[in-house]
SELO-86405 format. One record per residue (C-alpha): residue number from 1; residue in three letters; y, z, x. Coordinates in steps of 0.02 Angstrom, whole numbers, plus 50000, padded with zeros to 5 digits. Each point is the difference from the previous one (the first is absolute). Layout:
BEGIN
<bakol k="NUM" r="ALA" py="Y" pz="Z" px="X"/>
...
This chain:
BEGIN
<bakol k="1" r="MET" py="47818" pz="46981" px="49230"/>
<bakol k="2" r="ARG" py="50008" pz="50187" px="49965"/>
<bakol k="3" r="ILE" py="49829" pz="50070" px="50046"/>
<bakol k="4" r="LEU" py="49924" pz="50172" px="49974"/>
<bakol k="5" r="VAL" py="49864" pz="50062" px="50119"/>
<bakol k="6" r="THR" py="49914" pz="50160" px="49946"/>
<bakol k="7" r="GLY" py="49925" pz="50092" px="50147"/>
<bakol k="8" r="GLY" py="50123" pz="49903" px="50107"/>
<bakol k="9" r="ALA" py="50011" pz="50132" px="50136"/>
<bakol k="10" r="GLY" py="49812" pz="49992" px="50029"/>
<bakol k="11" r="PHE" py="49899" pz="49897" px="50124"/>
<bakol k="12" r="ILE" py="49982" pz="49837" px="49905"/>
<bakol k="13" r="GLY" py="50155" pz="50023" px="49891"/>
<bakol k="14" r="SER" py="50118" pz="50014" px="50151"/>
<bakol k="15" r="HIS" py="49932" pz="49843" px="50081"/>
<bakol k="16" r="LEU" py="50021" pz="49909" px="49832"/>
<bakol k="17" r="ILE" py="50182" pz="50064" px="49991"/>
<bakol k="18" r="ASP" py="50032" pz="49932" px="50177"/>
<bakol k="19" r="ARG" py="49949" pz="49826" px="49940"/>
<bakol k="20" r="LEU" py="50097" pz="50008" px="49838"/>
<bakol k="21" r="MET" py="50159" pz="50062" px="50087"/>
<bakol k="22" r="ALA" py="49982" pz="49862" px="50134"/>
<bakol k="23" r="GLU" py="49997" pz="49873" px="49857"/>
<bakol k="24" r="GLY" py="50164" pz="50066" px="49932"/>
<bakol k="25" r="HIS" py="49940" pz="50088" px="49840"/>
<bakol k="26" r="GLU" py="50073" pz="50158" px="49929"/>
<bakol k="27" r="VAL" py="49866" pz="50133" px="50016"/>
<bakol k="28" r="ILE" py="49977" pz="50167" px="49914"/>
<bakol k="29" r="CYS" py="49875" pz="50113" px="50083"/>
<bakol k="30" r="LEU" py="49923" pz="50135" px="49888"/>
<bakol k="31" r="ASP" py="49899" pz="50137" px="50088"/>
<bakol k="32" r="ASN" py="49959" pz="50184" px="49977"/>
<bakol k="33" r="PHE" py="49960" pz="50016" px="50187"/>
<bakol k="34" r="TYR" py="49827" pz="50074" px="49971"/>
<bakol k="35" r="THR" py="49926" pz="49881" px="50130"/>
<bakol k="36" r="GLY" py="50153" pz="49888" px="50031"/>
<bakol k="37" r="HIS" py="50124" pz="50037" px="50136"/>
<bakol k="38" r="LYS" py="50187" pz="49970" px="50018"/>
<bakol k="39" r="ARG" py="49979" pz="49940" px="50180"/>
<bakol k="40" r="ASN" py="49911" pz="49845" px="49931"/>
<bakol k="41" r="ILE" py="50154" pz="49939" px="49912"/>
<bakol k="42" r="LEU" py="50133" pz="50080" px="50111"/>
<bakol k="43" r="LYS" py="50074" pz="49833" px="50059"/>
<bakol k="44" r="TRP" py="50043" pz="49950" px="49819"/>
<bakol k="45" r="LEU" py="50081" pz="50162" px="49940"/>
<bakol k="46" r="GLU" py="50180" pz="49942" px="50033"/>
<bakol k="47" r="HIS" py="49969" pz="49820" px="49945"/>
<bakol k="48" r="PRO" py="50105" pz="49948" px="49847"/>
<bakol k="49" r="TYR" py="49851" pz="49912" px="49920"/>
<bakol k="50" r="PHE" py="49884" pz="50148" px="50018"/>
<bakol k="51" r="GLU" py="49983" pz="50154" px="49888"/>
<bakol k="52" r="LEU" py="49883" pz="50147" px="50022"/>
<bakol k="53" r="ILE" py="49955" pz="50112" px="49851"/>
<bakol k="54" r="ARG" py="49893" pz="50155" px="50020"/>
<bakol k="55" r="HIS" py="49898" pz="49996" px="49842"/>
<bakol k="56" r="ASP" py="49826" pz="50038" px="49936"/>
<bakol k="57" r="ILE" py="49937" pz="49854" px="49894"/>
<bakol k="58" r="THR" py="49902" pz="50115" px="49885"/>
<bakol k="59" r="GLU" py="50175" pz="50029" px="49925"/>
<bakol k="60" r="PRO" py="50088" pz="49853" px="49915"/>
<bakol k="61" r="ILE" py="50151" pz="49917" px="50083"/>
<bakol k="62" r="ARG" py="50125" pz="49870" px="49937"/>
<bakol k="63" r="LEU" py="50052" pz="49864" px="50122"/>
<bakol k="64" r="GLU" py="50050" pz="49816" px="49994"/>
<bakol k="65" r="VAL" py="49887" pz="49888" px="50106"/>
<bakol k="66" r="ASP" py="49920" pz="49826" px="50000"/>
<bakol k="67" r="GLN" py="49836" pz="50043" px="50083"/>
<bakol k="68" r="ILE" py="49895" pz="50159" px="50023"/>
<bakol k="69" r="TYR" py="49878" pz="50022" px="50142"/>
<bakol k="70" r="HIS" py="49901" pz="50154" px="49943"/>
<bakol k="71" r="LEU" py="49923" pz="50076" px="50158"/>
<bakol k="72" r="ALA" py="50028" pz="50185" px="49967"/>
<bakol k="73" r="CYS" py="49840" pz="50104" px="50020"/>
<bakol k="74" r="PRO" py="49920" pz="50091" px="50145"/>
<bakol k="75" r="ALA" py="49867" pz="49880" px="50066"/>
<bakol k="76" r="SER" py="49898" pz="50101" px="50123"/>
<bakol k="77" r="PRO" py="49859" pz="50121" px="49947"/>
<bakol k="78" r="VAL" py="50084" pz="50146" px="50093"/>
<bakol k="79" r="HIS" py="50159" pz="49983" px="49898"/>
<bakol k="80" r="TYR" py="49933" pz="49942" px="49830"/>
<bakol k="81" r="GLN" py="49865" pz="50135" px="49998"/>
<bakol k="82" r="TYR" py="50126" pz="50139" px="50046"/>
<bakol k="83" r="ASN" py="50065" pz="49997" px="49818"/>
<bakol k="84" r="PRO" py="49882" pz="49888" px="49902"/>
<bakol k="85" r="VAL" py="50079" pz="50037" px="49830"/>
<bakol k="86" r="LYS" py="50170" pz="49945" px="50072"/>
<bakol k="87" r="THR" py="49916" pz="49841" px="50070"/>
<bakol k="88" r="VAL" py="49933" pz="49958" px="49824"/>
<bakol k="89" r="LYS" py="50172" pz="50035" px="49922"/>
<bakol k="90" r="THR" py="50085" pz="49887" px="50130"/>
<bakol k="91" r="ASN" py="49878" pz="49858" px="49961"/>
<bakol k="92" r="VAL" py="50007" pz="50021" px="49810"/>
<bakol k="93" r="MET" py="50171" pz="50075" px="49955"/>
<bakol k="94" r="GLY" py="50088" pz="49918" px="50147"/>
<bakol k="95" r="THR" py="49929" pz="49828" px="49960"/>
<bakol k="96" r="LEU" py="50042" pz="50024" px="49813"/>
<bakol k="97" r="ASN" py="50180" pz="50042" px="50045"/>
<bakol k="98" r="MET" py="50017" pz="49849" px="50115"/>
<bakol k="99" r="LEU" py="49919" pz="49880" px="49875"/>
<bakol k="100" r="GLY" py="50117" pz="50071" px="49864"/>
<bakol k="101" r="LEU" py="50146" pz="49964" px="50115"/>
<bakol k="102" r="ALA" py="49937" pz="49822" px="50034"/>
<bakol k="103" r="LYS" py="49980" pz="49972" px="49813"/>
<bakol k="104" r="ARG" py="50178" pz="50059" px="49960"/>
<bakol k="105" r="LEU" py="50078" pz="49895" px="50141"/>
<bakol k="106" r="LYS" py="49884" pz="49851" px="49982"/>
<bakol k="107" r="ALA" py="49969" pz="50022" px="50187"/>
<bakol k="108" r="ARG" py="49849" pz="49937" px="50096"/>
<bakol k="109" r="PHE" py="49883" pz="50142" px="50046"/>
<bakol k="110" r="LEU" py="49877" pz="50003" px="50145"/>
<bakol k="111" r="LEU" py="49866" pz="50134" px="50003"/>
<bakol k="112" r="ALA" py="49933" pz="50051" px="50172"/>
<bakol k="113" r="SER" py="49818" pz="50032" px="49948"/>
<bakol k="114" r="THR" py="49861" pz="50028" px="50125"/>
<bakol k="115" r="SER" py="49828" pz="49947" px="50061"/>
<bakol k="116" r="GLU" py="49946" pz="50176" px="49946"/>
<bakol k="117" r="VAL" py="49985" pz="49930" px="49820"/>
<bakol k="118" r="TYR" py="49835" pz="49925" px="50067"/>
<bakol k="119" r="GLY" py="49938" pz="50174" px="50050"/>
<bakol k="120" r="ASP" py="49842" pz="49995" px="50109"/>
<bakol k="121" r="PRO" py="49966" pz="49816" px="49967"/>
<bakol k="122" r="GLU" py="49829" pz="49928" px="49960"/>
<bakol k="123" r="VAL" py="50070" pz="49824" px="50018"/>
<bakol k="124" r="HIS" py="50055" pz="49937" px="50171"/>
<bakol k="125" r="PRO" py="50128" pz="49933" px="50038"/>
<bakol k="126" r="GLN" py="50101" pz="50057" px="49848"/>
<bakol k="127" r="THR" py="50074" pz="49869" px="49885"/>
<bakol k="128" r="GLU" py="50129" pz="50041" px="49867"/>
<bakol k="129" r="GLU" py="49868" pz="49971" px="49864"/>
<bakol k="130" r="TYR" py="49896" pz="50147" px="50064"/>
<bakol k="131" r="ARG" py="50027" pz="50152" px="49890"/>
<bakol k="132" r="GLY" py="49958" pz="50131" px="50127"/>
<bakol k="133" r="ASN" py="49885" pz="50150" px="50027"/>
<bakol k="134" r="VAL" py="50114" pz="50151" px="49984"/>
<bakol k="135" r="ASN" py="49950" pz="50182" px="49977"/>
<bakol k="136" r="PRO" py="50117" pz="50058" px="49856"/>
<bakol k="137" r="ILE" py="49979" pz="50185" px="50042"/>
<bakol k="138" r="GLY" py="49997" pz="49994" px="50191"/>
<bakol k="139" r="ILE" py="50130" pz="50067" px="50120"/>
<bakol k="140" r="ARG" py="50074" pz="49826" px="50023"/>
<bakol k="141" r="SER" py="50008" pz="49958" px="49815"/>
<bakol k="142" r="CYS" py="50179" pz="50067" px="49977"/>
<bakol k="143" r="TYR" py="50053" pz="49848" px="50106"/>
<bakol k="144" r="ASP" py="49862" pz="49875" px="49960"/>
<bakol k="145" r="GLU" py="50002" pz="50026" px="49810"/>
<bakol k="146" r="GLY" py="50187" pz="50027" px="50005"/>
<bakol k="147" r="LYS" py="50027" pz="49825" px="50069"/>
<bakol k="148" r="ARG" py="49874" pz="49928" px="49879"/>
<bakol k="149" r="ILE" py="50098" pz="50070" px="49853"/>
<bakol k="150" r="ALA" py="50162" pz="49940" px="50079"/>
<bakol k="151" r="GLU" py="49927" pz="49823" px="49997"/>
<bakol k="152" r="THR" py="49948" pz="50025" px="49819"/>
<bakol k="153" r="LEU" py="50177" pz="50053" px="49954"/>
<bakol k="154" r="ALA" py="50076" pz="49851" px="50091"/>
<bakol k="155" r="PHE" py="49890" pz="49875" px="49909"/>
<bakol k="156" r="ASP" py="50024" pz="50087" px="49832"/>
<bakol k="157" r="TYR" py="50191" pz="49996" px="50022"/>
<bakol k="158" r="HIS" py="49983" pz="49815" px="50043"/>
<bakol k="159" r="ARG" py="49893" pz="49960" px="49848"/>
<bakol k="160" r="GLN" py="50089" pz="50114" px="49876"/>
<bakol k="161" r="ASN" py="50183" pz="49992" px="50060"/>
<bakol k="162" r="ASP" py="50004" pz="49839" px="50103"/>
<bakol k="163" r="VAL" py="50046" pz="50095" px="50159"/>
<bakol k="164" r="ASP" py="49999" pz="49882" px="50149"/>
<bakol k="165" r="ILE" py="49870" pz="50085" px="50114"/>
<bakol k="166" r="ARG" py="49918" pz="49969" px="50169"/>
<bakol k="167" r="VAL" py="49852" pz="50103" px="50064"/>
<bakol k="168" r="ALA" py="49951" pz="50012" px="50184"/>
<bakol k="169" r="ARG" py="49840" pz="50086" px="50056"/>
<bakol k="170" r="ILE" py="50042" pz="50061" px="50176"/>
<bakol k="171" r="PHE" py="49864" pz="50025" px="50129"/>
<bakol k="172" r="ASN" py="50011" pz="50105" px="50158"/>
<bakol k="173" r="THR" py="50172" pz="49974" px="50076"/>
<bakol k="174" r="TYR" py="50061" pz="50064" px="50168"/>
<bakol k="175" r="GLY" py="50150" pz="49989" px="50115"/>
<bakol k="176" r="PRO" py="50160" pz="50090" px="50058"/>
<bakol k="177" r="ARG" py="50060" pz="50146" px="49892"/>
<bakol k="178" r="MET" py="49826" pz="50050" px="49943"/>
<bakol k="179" r="LEU" py="49998" pz="50190" px="49981"/>
<bakol k="180" r="GLU" py="49909" pz="50082" px="50146"/>
<bakol k="181" r="ASN" py="49922" pz="50130" px="49887"/>
<bakol k="182" r="ASP" py="49945" pz="49889" px="49854"/>
<bakol k="183" r="GLY" py="49814" pz="50014" px="50037"/>
<bakol k="184" r="ARG" py="49976" pz="49810" px="50001"/>
<bakol k="185" r="VAL" py="49890" pz="49927" px="50132"/>
<bakol k="186" r="VAL" py="50128" pz="49901" px="50104"/>
<bakol k="187" r="SER" py="50128" pz="50141" px="50008"/>
<bakol k="188" r="ASN" py="49863" pz="50131" px="50032"/>
<bakol k="189" r="LEU" py="49926" pz="49905" px="50145"/>
<bakol k="190" r="VAL" py="50166" pz="49953" px="50081"/>
<bakol k="191" r="THR" py="50068" pz="50179" px="49985"/>
<bakol k="192" r="GLN" py="49840" pz="50073" px="50073"/>
<bakol k="193" r="ALA" py="49996" pz="49877" px="50146"/>
<bakol k="194" r="LEU" py="50184" pz="50034" px="50040"/>
<bakol k="195" r="ARG" py="49967" pz="50187" px="49999"/>
<bakol k="196" r="ASN" py="49848" pz="49981" px="50111"/>
<bakol k="197" r="ILE" py="49882" pz="50079" px="49875"/>
<bakol k="198" r="PRO" py="49831" pz="49929" px="49940"/>
<bakol k="199" r="LEU" py="50009" pz="49854" px="49878"/>
<bakol k="200" r="THR" py="49923" pz="50045" px="49832"/>
<bakol k="201" r="VAL" py="49879" pz="49879" px="49920"/>
<bakol k="202" r="TYR" py="49925" pz="50048" px="49831"/>
<bakol k="203" r="GLY" py="49817" pz="49964" px="49967"/>
<bakol k="204" r="ASP" py="49924" pz="49886" px="50131"/>
<bakol k="205" r="GLY" py="50155" pz="49886" px="50003"/>
<bakol k="206" r="SER" py="49905" pz="49853" px="49920"/>
<bakol k="207" r="GLN" py="50110" pz="50002" px="49843"/>
<bakol k="208" r="THR" py="50121" pz="49854" px="50001"/>
<bakol k="209" r="ARG" py="50184" pz="49972" px="49960"/>
<bakol k="210" r="SER" py="50122" pz="49855" px="50014"/>
<bakol k="211" r="PHE" py="50171" pz="50033" px="50079"/>
<bakol k="212" r="CYS" py="50155" pz="49907" px="49951"/>
<bakol k="213" r="TYR" py="50160" pz="50016" px="50104"/>
<bakol k="214" r="VAL" py="50148" pz="50059" px="49894"/>
<bakol k="215" r="SER" py="50112" pz="49847" px="50028"/>
<bakol k="216" r="ASP" py="49860" pz="49886" px="49935"/>
<bakol k="217" r="LEU" py="49979" pz="50110" px="49848"/>
<bakol k="218" r="VAL" py="50187" pz="50001" px="49961"/>
<bakol k="219" r="GLU" py="50002" pz="49810" px="50007"/>
<bakol k="220" r="GLY" py="49859" pz="50000" px="49873"/>
<bakol k="221" r="LEU" py="50089" pz="50120" px="49883"/>
<bakol k="222" r="MET" py="50159" pz="49895" px="50004"/>
<bakol k="223" r="ARG" py="49905" pz="49837" px="49969"/>
<bakol k="224" r="LEU" py="49912" pz="50081" px="49852"/>
<bakol k="225" r="MET" py="50161" pz="50069" px="49927"/>
<bakol k="226" r="ASN" py="50091" pz="49833" px="50013"/>
<bakol k="227" r="GLY" py="49857" pz="49889" px="49950"/>
<bakol k="228" r="ASP" py="49928" pz="49957" px="49829"/>
<bakol k="229" r="PHE" py="49830" pz="50083" px="50015"/>
<bakol k="230" r="ILE" py="49981" pz="50169" px="49911"/>
<bakol k="231" r="GLY" py="49845" pz="50062" px="50089"/>
<bakol k="232" r="PRO" py="49914" pz="50111" px="50038"/>
<bakol k="233" r="VAL" py="50000" pz="49931" px="50178"/>
<bakol k="234" r="ASN" py="49909" pz="50076" px="50150"/>
<bakol k="235" r="LEU" py="50118" pz="50019" px="50148"/>
<bakol k="236" r="GLY" py="49909" pz="50048" px="50159"/>
<bakol k="237" r="ASN" py="49920" pz="49932" px="50157"/>
<bakol k="238" r="PRO" py="49828" pz="49922" px="49971"/>
<bakol k="239" r="GLU" py="49945" pz="50039" px="50179"/>
<bakol k="240" r="GLU" py="49878" pz="50145" px="49990"/>
<bakol k="241" r="TYR" py="49977" pz="50134" px="50133"/>
<bakol k="242" r="THR" py="49887" pz="50151" px="50008"/>
<bakol k="243" r="ILE" py="50093" pz="50167" px="50026"/>
<bakol k="244" r="LEU" py="49910" pz="50015" px="50166"/>
<bakol k="245" r="GLU" py="50070" pz="49831" px="50056"/>
<bakol k="246" r="LEU" py="50174" pz="50059" px="49952"/>
<bakol k="247" r="ALA" py="49977" pz="50163" px="50095"/>
<bakol k="248" r="SER" py="49944" pz="49905" px="50154"/>
<bakol k="249" r="ALA" py="50152" pz="49883" px="49989"/>
<bakol k="250" r="VAL" py="50119" pz="50150" px="49989"/>
<bakol k="251" r="GLN" py="49905" pz="50088" px="50142"/>
<bakol k="252" r="GLU" py="50016" pz="49845" px="50113"/>
<bakol k="253" r="LEU" py="50185" pz="49980" px="49957"/>
<bakol k="254" r="ILE" py="50055" pz="50181" px="50029"/>
<bakol k="255" r="ASN" py="49870" pz="50105" px="50090"/>
<bakol k="256" r="PRO" py="49838" pz="49919" px="50059"/>
<bakol k="257" r="LYS" py="49933" pz="50172" px="50049"/>
<bakol k="258" r="ALA" py="50024" pz="50074" px="49826"/>
<bakol k="259" r="GLU" py="49843" pz="50071" px="49919"/>
<bakol k="260" r="ILE" py="49939" pz="49940" px="49828"/>
<bakol k="261" r="GLN" py="49947" pz="50141" px="49887"/>
<bakol k="262" r="PHE" py="49893" pz="49971" px="49843"/>
<bakol k="263" r="LYS" py="50028" pz="50107" px="49843"/>
<bakol k="264" r="PRO" py="49921" pz="49997" px="49824"/>
<bakol k="265" r="LEU" py="50061" pz="49866" px="49881"/>
<bakol k="266" r="PRO" py="50121" pz="50061" px="49864"/>
<bakol k="267" r="GLN" py="49951" pz="49993" px="49815"/>
<bakol k="268" r="ASP" py="50017" pz="49828" px="49916"/>
<bakol k="269" r="ASP" py="50054" pz="49915" px="50163"/>
<bakol k="270" r="PRO" py="49971" pz="49813" px="49974"/>
<bakol k="271" r="ARG" py="49865" pz="49924" px="50114"/>
<bakol k="272" r="ARG" py="50071" pz="49825" px="50004"/>
<bakol k="273" r="ARG" py="50171" pz="49930" px="49961"/>
<bakol k="274" r="ARG" py="50058" pz="49821" px="50023"/>
<bakol k="275" r="PRO" py="50111" pz="49892" px="49890"/>
<bakol k="276" r="ASP" py="49962" pz="49825" px="49938"/>
<bakol k="277" r="ILE" py="50175" pz="49926" px="50015"/>
<bakol k="278" r="THR" py="49962" pz="49832" px="49918"/>
<bakol k="279" r="ARG" py="50126" pz="50037" px="49861"/>
<bakol k="280" r="ALA" py="50136" pz="50046" px="50125"/>
<bakol k="281" r="LYS" py="49969" pz="49840" px="50100"/>
<bakol k="282" r="THR" py="49993" pz="49893" px="49842"/>
<bakol k="283" r="HIS" py="50147" pz="50069" px="49901"/>
<bakol k="284" r="LEU" py="50113" pz="50075" px="50134"/>
<bakol k="285" r="ASN" py="49954" pz="49892" px="50150"/>
<bakol k="286" r="TRP" py="49982" pz="50167" px="50090"/>
<bakol k="287" r="GLU" py="49881" pz="50068" px="50131"/>
<bakol k="288" r="PRO" py="50026" pz="50127" px="50140"/>
<bakol k="289" r="THR" py="50051" pz="49930" px="50169"/>
<bakol k="290" r="LEU" py="50007" pz="50148" px="50124"/>
<bakol k="291" r="PRO" py="49836" pz="50042" px="50090"/>
<bakol k="292" r="LEU" py="49943" pz="50182" px="50004"/>
<bakol k="293" r="LYS" py="50025" pz="50018" px="50190"/>
<bakol k="294" r="GLU" py="50184" pz="49949" px="49989"/>
<bakol k="295" r="GLY" py="50032" pz="50107" px="49846"/>
<bakol k="296" r="LEU" py="49920" pz="50152" px="50084"/>
<bakol k="297" r="GLU" py="50110" pz="49975" px="50153"/>
<bakol k="298" r="LEU" py="50158" pz="50001" px="49892"/>
<bakol k="299" r="THR" py="49936" pz="50151" px="49902"/>
<bakol k="300" r="VAL" py="49961" pz="50098" px="50159"/>
<bakol k="301" r="LYS" py="50171" pz="49959" px="50072"/>
<bakol k="302" r="ASP" py="50084" pz="50072" px="49844"/>
<bakol k="303" r="PHE" py="49891" pz="50159" px="50006"/>
<bakol k="304" r="ARG" py="50043" pz="50025" px="50184"/>
<bakol k="305" r="THR" py="50186" pz="49981" px="49963"/>
<bakol k="306" r="ARG" py="49994" pz="50126" px="49859"/>
<bakol k="307" r="ASN" py="49904" pz="50125" px="50105"/>
<bakol k="308" r="LYS" py="50133" pz="49985" px="50139"/>
<bakol k="309" r="ASP" py="50141" pz="50023" px="49870"/>
<bakol k="310" r="GLU" py="49913" pz="50156" px="49931"/>
<bakol k="311" r="GLN" py="49973" pz="50074" px="50174"/>
<bakol k="312" r="SER" py="50183" pz="49964" px="50045"/>
<bakol k="313" r="SER" py="50064" pz="50089" px="49844"/>
<bakol k="314" r="VAL" py="49887" pz="50150" px="50038"/>
<bakol k="315" r="VAL" py="50072" pz="50008" px="50178"/>
<bakol k="316" r="ILE" py="50178" pz="49992" px="49930"/>
<bakol k="317" r="GLU" py="49963" pz="50139" px="49877"/>
<bakol k="318" r="LEU" py="49925" pz="50111" px="50135"/>
<bakol k="319" r="ALA" py="50151" pz="49966" px="50111"/>
<bakol k="320" r="LYS" py="50113" pz="50069" px="49865"/>
């Protein structure tokens, strides 16, 4: 098939492209490189079945494809809060443009939504029926409410125009190619441990998250896209860890002597987050397989490699 991946040079998008290319599809990667990086898709640039287009999805584009994986949007608070109006426009205008394209082409459309649609949940674990507890005027709402309206648009296009949609609600995902400066907890802790500086834990560290390794998530996205179930479907790891437990695991893996430093909790930071993945198990026959310890080891290895590459390039520049 001919498949479009918006945000394809990003963390999750590039891993998805690896899988799609390995299966022999023609892939078009659309990215404005706000948080995506060319190094993530470098190995495909000369491939005859791969095409890279630098484009901002808030502007319309005309292409011919069979499937659209719509992943484009900064997903970490550091990046989506930097330009909140742009984040809203990406979620609303960008999703409208991609749904319009899907409608014209009669292509199947998958929306990468988020567990943030549940806000700071009062129901635990979160099922897809739960409607969430979101602050509509908080500092995270450009992303949270943006994704909620993106879901609304997807289902309205489905009901009104018969667009073939799939909706995935993605929970915390980690792995190689995460941005070191994205402010998310795994990348923060790994970067701090590698730099031999204190590990930051916000609040008392009792807030919980679930961590899904990126290859598991990509498998879930592809099963959803190619199955018959519309969604929304939670995709995440149902194993729950406190942030303090995660910090201790990273500390043990990289630097057992690293200090843990406690800082105030950011506004609207969810206290608990864990997916109920009954739907994914039932309709997609999917559940995560990689344990946190193994996933962290692979992530740390990637961060170390990138740090070495950056140091080498600095040395080369200085030598010039």
